[in-house]
DODO-27471 format. One record per residue (C-alpha): x, y, z; residue in three letters; residue number from 1. Coordinates in steps of 0.05 Angstrom, whole numbers, plus 5000, padded with zeros to 4 digits. Layout:
residues N
X,Y,Z,ala,NUM $
...
***
This chain:
residues 318
4586,8616,2718,met,1 $
4624,8653,2664,ile,2 $
4676,8705,2684,glu,3 $
4713,8758,2644,ile,4 $
4769,8805,2663,ser,5 $
4768,8878,2642,leu,6 $
4829,8909,2610,gly,7 $
4856,8979,2602,ile,8 $
4809,8994,2545,his,9 $
4748,8984,2589,gln,10 $
4777,9022,2648,ala,11 $
4741,9085,2668,gly,12 $
4675,9066,2635,lys,13 $
4609,9054,2670,arg,14 $
4595,8981,2682,leu,15 $
4528,8984,2646,asp,16 $
4562,9013,2584,lys,17 $
4613,8956,2586,val,18 $
4558,8905,2593,leu,19 $
4518,8934,2535,lys,20 $
4579,8928,2490,arg,21 $
4594,8857,2515,his,22 $
4522,8831,2510,leu,23 $
4507,8862,2442,lys,24 $
4440,8828,2433,glu,25 $
4414,8838,2504,ala,26 $
4359,8891,2516,pro,27 $
4376,8943,2569,asp,28 $
4319,8915,2611,ser,29 $
4352,8846,2612,phe,30 $
4419,8874,2635,ile,31 $
4390,8915,2692,tyr,32 $
4345,8857,2713,lys,33 $
4406,8811,2716,met,34 $
4444,8862,2757,leu,35 $
4385,8868,2807,arg,36 $
4380,8793,2814,lys,37 $
4456,8786,2822,lys,38 $
4460,8743,2759,asn,39 $
4513,8793,2737,ile,40 $
4562,8816,2789,thr,41 $
4624,8859,2792,leu,42 $
4683,8829,2829,asn,43 $
4633,8779,2859,his,44 $
4593,8836,2890,glu,45 $
4524,8862,2874,lys,46 $
4526,8921,2825,ala,47 $
4475,8970,2797,val,48 $
4510,8991,2733,gly,49 $
4536,9061,2748,asp,50 $
4602,9036,2777,glu,51 $
4665,9061,2743,lys,52 $
4708,9001,2722,thr,53 $
4783,8995,2729,val,54 $
4833,8949,2694,ala,55 $
4833,8882,2728,gly,56 $
4760,8883,2750,asp,57 $
4723,8818,2738,thr,58 $
4651,8809,2717,val,59 $
4613,8745,2733,gln,60 $
4554,8721,2691,phe,61 $
4509,8671,2726,tyr,62 $
4475,8652,2661,leu,63 $
4469,8589,2621,ser,64 $
4521,8582,2565,gln,65 $
4464,8583,2515,glu,66 $
4436,8648,2542,thr,67 $
4504,8680,2547,tyr,68 $
4523,8661,2475,asp,69 $
4456,8686,2449,lys,70 $
4464,8753,2483,met,71 $
4537,8759,2460,arg,72 $
4515,8761,2387,gly,73 $
4566,8766,2331,gly,74 $
4641,8760,2329,pro,75 $
4684,8802,2375,glu,76 $
4725,8833,2319,gly,77 $
4765,8823,2256,gln,78 $
4828,8784,2275,thr,79 $
4834,8741,2213,ala,80 $
4905,8728,2189,asp,81 $
4927,8768,2128,pro,82 $
4924,8735,2060,asp,83 $
4990,8697,2048,pro,84 $
5006,8747,1992,thr,85 $
5000,8806,2039,phe,86 $
5070,8836,2046,pro,87 $
5109,8837,2111,glu,88 $
5101,8904,2146,ile,89 $
5163,8937,2176,arg,90 $
5149,8966,2245,val,91 $
5192,9026,2264,leu,92 $
5166,9036,2335,tyr,93 $
5108,9011,2378,glu,94 $
5084,9013,2449,asp,95 $
5016,9006,2483,ser,96 $
4993,9073,2453,asp,97 $
5021,9078,2383,val,98 $
5049,9037,2325,cys,99 $
5092,9070,2271,ile,100 $
5105,9027,2210,phe,101 $
5120,9029,2135,val,102 $
5065,9016,2085,lys,103 $
5088,8985,2020,pro,104 $
5062,9015,1955,pro,105 $
5001,8979,1925,gly,106 $
4965,8968,1992,ile,107 $
4901,9004,2012,leu,108 $
4903,9045,2076,ser,109 $
4831,9028,2090,gln,110 $
4788,8976,2054,lys,111 $
4743,8997,1997,ala,112 $
4703,8932,1996,arg,113 $
4682,8886,2053,pro,114 $
4729,8831,2029,glu,115 $
4791,8876,2027,asp,116 $
4848,8866,2076,phe,117 $
4878,8935,2082,ser,118 $
4932,8965,2127,ile,119 $
4877,8981,2177,asn,120 $
4859,8906,2182,glu,121 $
4933,8891,2189,trp,122 $
4937,8940,2248,val,123 $
4880,8903,2282,ile,124 $
4911,8835,2269,trp,125 $
4980,8859,2291,his,126 $
4954,8889,2355,ser,127 $
4929,8820,2377,val,128 $
4991,8783,2351,glu,129 $
5036,8831,2390,ala,130 $
4995,8825,2453,gly,131 $
4979,8899,2455,ile,132 $
4903,8889,2449,val,133 $
4861,8828,2463,ser,134 $
4802,8808,2420,ala,135 $
4755,8823,2477,ser,136 $
4781,8895,2479,asp,137 $
4748,8907,2411,phe,138 $
4682,8914,2447,glu,139 $
4704,8983,2472,ser,140 $
4762,9002,2428,phe,141 $
4791,8983,2360,arg,142 $
4861,9003,2338,pro,143 $
4861,9046,2275,ser,144 $
4907,9082,2227,val,145 $
4910,9157,2235,val,146 $
4943,9183,2171,asn,147 $
4924,9155,2103,arg,148 $
4966,9145,2041,leu,149 $
4941,9131,1970,asp,150 $
4943,9058,1949,arg,151 $
5004,9070,1905,asn,152 $
5041,9114,1955,thr,153 $
5086,9079,2006,gly,154 $
5118,9105,2069,gly,155 $
5109,9118,2143,ile,156 $
5040,9111,2174,met,157 $
5015,9115,2246,cys,158 $
4962,9078,2284,ala,159 $
4931,9089,2353,gly,160 $
4935,9025,2394,met,161 $
4897,9053,2454,ser,162 $
4842,9104,2461,glu,163 $
4892,9154,2488,arg,164 $
4940,9140,2431,gly,165 $
4886,9146,2378,leu,166 $
4858,9211,2407,gln,167 $
4926,9244,2415,val,168 $
4952,9223,2346,leu,169 $
4887,9245,2313,ser,170 $
4891,9313,2344,glu,171 $
4965,9321,2325,leu,172 $
4951,9305,2252,phe,173 $
4886,9345,2251,arg,174 $
4921,9408,2276,thr,175 $
4982,9396,2231,arg,176 $
5030,9392,2289,gln,177 $
5064,9331,2256,val,178 $
5113,9353,2203,lys,179 $
5105,9307,2142,lys,180 $
5158,9303,2088,thr,181 $
5151,9263,2024,tyr,182 $
5205,9242,1974,ala,183 $
5186,9242,1900,ala,184 $
5223,9229,1835,leu,185 $
5196,9275,1781,val,186 $
5206,9288,1707,arg,187 $
5252,9346,1689,gly,188 $
5299,9390,1730,lys,189 $
5279,9430,1791,ile,190 $
5339,9471,1813,glu,191 $
5311,9516,1868,ala,192 $
5261,9509,1925,glu,193 $
5190,9527,1906,gln,194 $
5134,9548,1954,asp,195 $
5072,9536,1912,leu,196 $
5002,9562,1925,thr,197 $
4944,9541,1880,ala,198 $
4872,9517,1882,tyr,199 $
4848,9445,1879,leu,200 $
4780,9421,1855,leu,201 $
4761,9348,1863,lys,202 $
4712,9311,1818,asp,203 $
4679,9260,1865,pro,204 $
4654,9219,1805,tyr,205 $
4722,9207,1774,thr,206 $
4764,9213,1838,asn,207 $
4809,9260,1800,arg,208 $
4830,9331,1819,val,209 $
4846,9392,1777,thr,210 $
4895,9447,1798,ile,211 $
4881,9520,1782,tyr,212 $
4925,9581,1791,asn,213 $
4865,9622,1814,asn,214 $
4805,9607,1855,his,215 $
4746,9574,1820,val,216 $
4679,9555,1850,lys,217 $
4684,9501,1904,asp,218 $
4760,9497,1898,ser,219 $
4805,9493,1960,lys,220 $
4870,9531,1969,glu,221 $
4931,9487,1973,ile,222 $
5004,9501,1991,arg,223 $
5063,9456,1977,thr,224 $
5138,9467,1987,val,225 $
5183,9430,1939,ile,226 $
5258,9424,1953,thr,227 $
5306,9393,1902,pro,228 $
5353,9341,1931,val,229 $
5390,9313,1871,lys,230 $
5387,9329,1797,asn,231 $
5395,9278,1742,phe,232 $
5396,9290,1667,lys,233 $
5321,9289,1658,asp,234 $
5292,9279,1728,arg,235 $
5298,9306,1799,thr,236 $
5294,9275,1868,leu,237 $
5254,9324,1911,val,238 $
5229,9330,1982,his,239 $
5157,9354,1988,val,240 $
5126,9385,2049,arg,241 $
5050,9395,2053,leu,242 $
5026,9459,2086,leu,243 $
4955,9438,2069,ser,244 $
4927,9369,2061,gly,245 $
4881,9354,2002,arg,246 $
4867,9291,1963,ser,247 $
4921,9277,1910,his,248 $
4952,9345,1925,gln,249 $
5026,9327,1914,ile,250 $
5014,9286,1851,arg,251 $
4968,9336,1818,ala,252 $
5008,9398,1836,gln,253 $
5074,9369,1811,leu,254 $
5039,9350,1746,ser,255 $
5010,9420,1742,his,256 $
5079,9452,1743,ile,257 $
5103,9402,1688,ser,258 $
5141,9357,1736,his,259 $
5097,9295,1741,pro,260 $
5118,9239,1788,ile,261 $
5149,9178,1755,leu,262 $
5102,9119,1755,gly,263 $
5040,9159,1771,asp,264 $
4984,9124,1733,pro,265 $
4935,9181,1739,lys,266 $
4974,9247,1735,tyr,267 $
5039,9222,1705,gly,268 $
5071,9220,1636,asp,269 $
5060,9150,1606,pro,270 $
5116,9157,1555,ala,271 $
5166,9179,1608,phe,272 $
5144,9122,1654,asn,273 $
5154,9073,1596,met,274 $
5224,9101,1583,lys,275 $
5246,9080,1652,tyr,276 $
5202,9018,1655,gly,277 $
5178,9041,1723,ile,278 $
5120,9003,1751,leu,279 $
5113,9038,1818,met,280 $
5093,9109,1836,gln,281 $
5155,9145,1860,cys,282 $
5124,9180,1918,leu,283 $
5141,9161,1990,tyr,284 $
5122,9188,2058,ala,285 $
5193,9183,2083,tyr,286 $
5196,9226,2146,arg,287 $
5150,9244,2204,leu,288 $
5171,9294,2258,glu,289 $
5131,9296,2322,phe,290 $
5125,9355,2370,pro,291 $
5128,9348,2446,ala,292 $
5067,9307,2466,thr,293 $
5039,9267,2525,val,294 $
5058,9203,2489,leu,295 $
5130,9193,2513,pro,296 $
5149,9142,2460,gly,297 $
5143,9193,2403,ile,298 $
5149,9260,2439,ser,299 $
5197,9304,2400,gly,300 $
5221,9247,2357,lys,301 $
5233,9240,2283,thr,302 $
5223,9176,2243,phe,303 $
5250,9167,2173,ser,304 $
5263,9113,2121,val,305 $
5299,9106,2055,glu,306 $
5261,9107,1989,val,307 $
5252,9040,1953,pro,308 $
5313,9012,1917,glu,309 $
5271,9003,1854,glu,310 $
5269,9078,1842,trp,311 $
5312,9097,1781,pro,312 $
5361,9141,1818,leu,313 $
5421,9117,1778,gly,314 $
5443,9114,1704,pro,315 $
5395,9112,1644,ala,316 $
5416,9181,1623,gly,317 $
5444,9199,1692,ala,318 $
***
């Protein structure tokens, strides 16, 4: 006899749905036949499949190990350790529903190729390492990042560590209830706050966007608020707040107003980047402010971090 215990991620689901996820290769007819013959039981009692499960329930499989393994199919989930070169991730806050952490620049938010180990894979690995989710929970739920950052943009990201956490966070970000503020170091001086409205058109073939002052076919309206924080001789540290969320919006719009971000390889000024020898994109998601929410750990709270020490915020022209 083989026995498994059900966790919080299976709770509230019909037993037959849980079994179909657990026995991936088993036909429905096999599962219902095993239930009828009491070869699969719930808490050692006969079950029909429509029972609602609760955390702590146990399921017994009176099957041979060979049959059980065959019906289980492939691996339960990606829990491989990160590559040794994968940077250490700083966690700002976590509980059973959410994880808030800092993504270093140069790391993908989600993998582009099957062999990539992105932040999303780190979230899955970390959820198991921290004991928040077990590998068997992946049959019904998989932790996932909610907000994405470009590869070369660092800063605060969030992940849902439970179904409730993922659903609530996704809705908060979708409806723009989370106030996101970025820090950026740009070329030239900006001396007053600017509330910018423009139109963005993305070329899916080059993964590059173009900003227009007026609407053009297929373009999307964007709005960005830029607030100067500190002026240097030839550059400015600014805070940027998105009132719309489009691909490459901050980078392209700052470039459009002649204040490209230092280190930006796509929309930046190569000569200016070379002057400061900057090898990183000086754009950072440095603050997230949450509204009141049903998730007590983040309700009404603000999380913020400092920008990287490597940013040229000192001398070299001051």
